[in-house]
C-alpha positions in Angstrom: 8.5 -39.7 -9.8 11.7 -38.6 -7.9 11.7 -34.9 -9.1 7.9 -34.5 -8.0 8.6 -36.3 -4.8 11.6 -33.9 -4.1 9.4 -31.0 -5.0 6.4 -32.1 -2.8 8.7 -32.9 0.1 10.4 -29.6 -0.3 7.2 -27.7 -0.1 5.7 -29.6 2.7 9.1 -29.2 4.6 9.5 -25.3 3.9 5.9 -24.2 4.7 5.6 -26.6 7.8 8.9 -25.1 9.1 7.7 -21.6 9.0 4.8 -20.3 11.5 1.4 -19.7 9.8 1.4 -16.0 10.9 4.6 -15.5 9.0 3.2 -16.8 5.9 0.2 -14.7 6.2 2.3 -11.7 6.5 4.8 -12.8 3.9 2.1 -13.3 1.2 0.1 -10.2 2.1 3.1 -7.7 2.1 5.2 -9.8 -0.7 2.3 -9.9 -3.0 1.6 -5.9 -2.7 5.4 -5.4 -3.8 5.1 -8.0 -6.6 1.8 -6.4 -7.8 3.5 -2.9 -8.0 6.1 -4.3 -10.0 3.8 -6.3 -12.2 1.5 -3.1 -12.7 4.5 -1.0 -13.5 5.7 -3.7 -16.1 2.4 -3.6 -17.8 1.7 -0.1 -17.5 -1.4 -0.5 -15.4 -2.2 2.1 -12.9 -2.5 -0.2 -9.9 -3.0 -3.9 -9.5 -3.6 -5.1 -5.9 -4.3 -8.4 -4.0 -7.0 -7.6 -1.3 -6.4 -8.9 2.4 -9.0 -11.7 2.0 -7.4 -13.1 -1.0 -4.0 -13.1 0.7 -5.2 -14.6 3.7 -7.0 -17.4 1.9 -3.7 -18.2 -0.2 -1.7 -18.0 3.0 -3.9 -20.4 5.0 -4.6 -22.6 1.9 -0.8 -22.9 1.4 0.1 -23.8 5.0 -2.8 -26.2 5.4 -2.2 -27.8 2.0 1.2 -28.8 3.3 -0.2 -30.2 6.3 -3.0 -32.1 4.3 -0.2 -33.6 2.0 1.6 -35.3 5.0 -2.1 -36.6 6.2 -2.5 -38.0 2.7 0.9 -39.3 2.6 0.6 -41.3 5.8 -2.8 -42.6 5.0 -1.3 -44.0 1.7 1.6 -45.6 3.5 -0.9 -47.2 5.9 -2.3 -49.3 3.0 -0.8 -52.7 2.8 1.2 -53.2 -0.6 -0.5 -56.6 -1.0 -3.6 -54.6 -1.8 -1.8 -53.0 -5.1 -0.4 -56.3 -5.9 -3.8 -58.1 -5.6 -5.2 -55.4 -8.1 -2.3 -56.1 -10.5 -2.9 -59.9 -10.1 -6.5 -59.3 -11.2 -5.2 -57.5 -14.3 -6.6 -53.9 -13.2 -4.8 -50.8 -14.5 -2.6 -48.8 -12.1 -5.3 -46.1 -12.3 -8.2 -48.2 -11.5 -6.3 -49.8 -8.7 -5.9 -46.4 -7.2 -9.4 -45.2 -7.7 -11.1 -48.5 -6.9 -8.8 -49.9 -4.0 -6.5 -47.6 -2.6 -8.3 -44.1 -2.8 -11.4 -45.6 -0.6 -9.0 -47.0 2.0 -6.9 -43.8 2.1 -9.7 -41.8 2.3 -11.3 -43.7 5.4 -7.6 -43.4 7.0 -6.9 -39.8 6.2 -10.5 -38.5 7.6 -9.5 -38.1 11.3 -6.4 -36.3 10.4 -8.0 -34.0 8.0 -10.9 -33.3 10.3 -8.2 -32.2 12.9 -6.7 -29.9 10.4 -10.0 -28.4 9.4 -10.8 -27.4 13.1 -7.1 -26.0 13.4 -7.7 -23.9 10.3 -11.1 -22.6 11.5 -9.1 -21.2 14.8 -6.3 -20.0 12.6 -8.4 -17.7 10.6 -7.9 -15.2 13.7 -4.3 -14.8 12.2 -5.4 -12.8 9.1 -6.9 -10.2 11.7 -3.1 -9.0 11.5 -3.6 -7.8 7.8 -6.9 -6.1 8.5 -9.6 -8.5 8.2 -12.4 -8.5 10.5 -13.1 -12.1 11.6 -14.4 -13.5 14.9 -11.5 -12.4 17.0 -11.1 -8.9 15.5 -14.6 -8.2 16.0 -14.4 -9.2 19.6 -11.3 -6.9 19.9 -13.1 -3.9 18.4 -16.3 -4.6 20.8 -14.0 -4.7 23.8 -12.5 -1.6 22.7 -15.8 0.1 22.5 -17.3 -1.3 25.5 -14.6 -2.1 27.9 -16.1 -5.5 28.6 -13.5 -8.0 27.6 -14.9 -10.9 29.4 -18.4 -10.8 27.7 -17.1 -10.4 24.0 -14.2 -12.8 24.4 -16.7 -15.5 25.8 -19.2 -14.8 22.9 -16.1 -15.3 20.6 -15.1 -18.6 22.5 -18.7 -19.7 22.2 -18.9 -19.0 18.6 -15.6 -21.0 17.9 -17.0 -23.7 20.1 -20.2 -24.0 18.2 -18.3 -24.0 14.7 -16.2 -26.7 16.2 -19.0 -28.8 17.4 -20.6 -28.5 13.8 -17.4 -29.8 12.4 -17.2 -32.6 14.5 -20.5 -33.6 13.6 -19.9 -33.3 9.8 -16.6 -35.2 10.3 -18.2 -38.0 12.4 -20.8 -38.4 9.4 -18.0 -38.4 6.8 -16.0 -41.2 8.9 -19.1 -43.2 9.2 -19.8 -43.0 5.7 -16.3 -43.9 4.5 -16.2 -46.9 6.9 -19.2 -48.5 5.5 -18.6 -52.2 5.1 -15.3 -52.0 7.2 -15.3 -54.2 10.2 -13.2 -53.0 13.1 -11.6 -55.8 15.1 -12.1 -55.7 18.9 -8.9 -57.2 19.7 
């Protein structure tokens, strides 16, 4: 597993070490050049990656790296004795993972994943730099046309706040569901 650990650690370190905005720009403009070269090589008139796909790939790449660290921390939080108990019961490694480790890991990882999801919702504003019209870009266009920045930026703030509240409600439900049968100690 060492090569996979090294590869995963390198991916996580490199991606988390570069700002998300820079990844959006690198992927958008880098793939444009790559697609042109590929089109020339294949003899095709043009190949292109639209801004939505580039933004989705960039944000997915970035938040995938953060999520790997959340999952890594969740797995490390599970006592080693749980795996050993599964082996003592004669369970296969796969069954130990899916029946013992995964449910516990999921419960521990959910709060961190919920935070990442809310950050991701707000970071969608970064894709406006490559021409996508999302909430902040639309607000900016409305401000330019109407000269009423307070109104439109407040509307954008309320939209983000509403989305965040909905995400929090959804995450609360998932956390509650994942914690069924789990008793928290009060000490």
